[in-house]
N, C-alpha and C positions, 0 to 999 in steps of 0.2 A: 778436660773437654773435647781431645784431637782424639786420644782411643776409640771412645766411644762412637765418634761421627765416622769413624775407620772402621771400626769394628759394625756399626749400623750398617754404612756404605757396599760390605761385604754381606753381609747376611742377604741388602735386595737384590746385587747383583750375584748369587749362589741362589736366593730364590727364582729368580728369574729365568736362569740357567735351566732350574729345574723345569719349571712351566716350558720353555724350549724343548729341552729334551721329551719330557711326556707327551707332546703335541707334533712331534717328529716321531716318534711309536706309534700315537692314535694315524697320523698320517698314513705307516707301512704296512700299518695292520688292518686299516680300510682298501688300500691296496690289495691286497692280500685277501680280501674279501670280495672286493671286485673281478679278480682274476677269475674266484671258485665260481662267481656267480656265471660268468660271461662263459664259464667254461662248459657249465651246467647250461647254458642258454642254448650251446652250441649245440651240445649232447641229445639235449628234445627237441631242438630244430630235426634231429637227425630221425628220432624215432616218429616225431609227426611225422616228417616226410615217408618212411617207411610205411604206417599206417594208414595214412592215406590213399597209396598205393593198394596196399592190401584193400583197401577197402573201395578203392574205383575198380580191382580185378574181383572182388565178388559181387560187386554190382554186375559183372557183363552178362549180356543177355546169353551167353554159352556153359557160363557157372550156373546161371538160375536154372535152365532146363536142364542141365546135368541132375541140378539138385531134387529136381521136380520127379526128376526120370528117377534118379534112387531113393526117393520114398512111395513112387509108384501113386502119385497123383495124378488124376487126369484134367490135368490144364493142357492146353494148347497154347504154345507163344503165339500174341498176334501179331501183325506187320506195324512196322513203327506207322508212325501217324505225324504229320508235317502242320494240318492244317491248325482253324482254331474250335474250340468250344462253343457249341451255342447251348445257350439255356433259356427257356422263356416259362415267363410267370404267367398262368391265368388262374381266377376265382375260380372255385366248383359253385356248385347250386348250394353245400354244406358251408360255404366260407372258408374251407382250407384251401390251402395255397398247394399247387398240384407243379407243379416241375415236370419239361419234359426236358428229354436229351435226347439228341440224335443215337440211336441204340447202336451202330457202325461204329460209334468212336469213344461210348462208354463198355460195352458189354455187350457179348453174344447173348445172353442168355432173355427170358422175357421176363415184362418190366415187375417186380417184387412192392406185394402194396403192405403197407404200414398203419400202425394208429395214426398217423397224420396226414395218411391219401398222398405219399411222396412215391412218383416213380418214375424207376431210373429207367 
């Protein structure tokens, strides 16, 4: 009986040691995955910053004006407006909603009538 106990305790000790080693290997592998994901996150953040820079650059009025001129469109850049846009709704005789905007705030074109009697 003494030898069987020793073999049993030895097998339990070996199983526990194997469990500890496998858990340690899993911990190390997860650490490598975390490092790889952090590196990927840094690279993606840098790409995001670069793309945001290029988007801001393309949104600049100078670039837009150049594109309009290069496409030979008949558009004129408007002055920057720093006020508020006021719209009023009134009922017309046809029970349609009519929206009136101040012409200088929205466009320099004449009002356009659509099927719903909306005027811009």
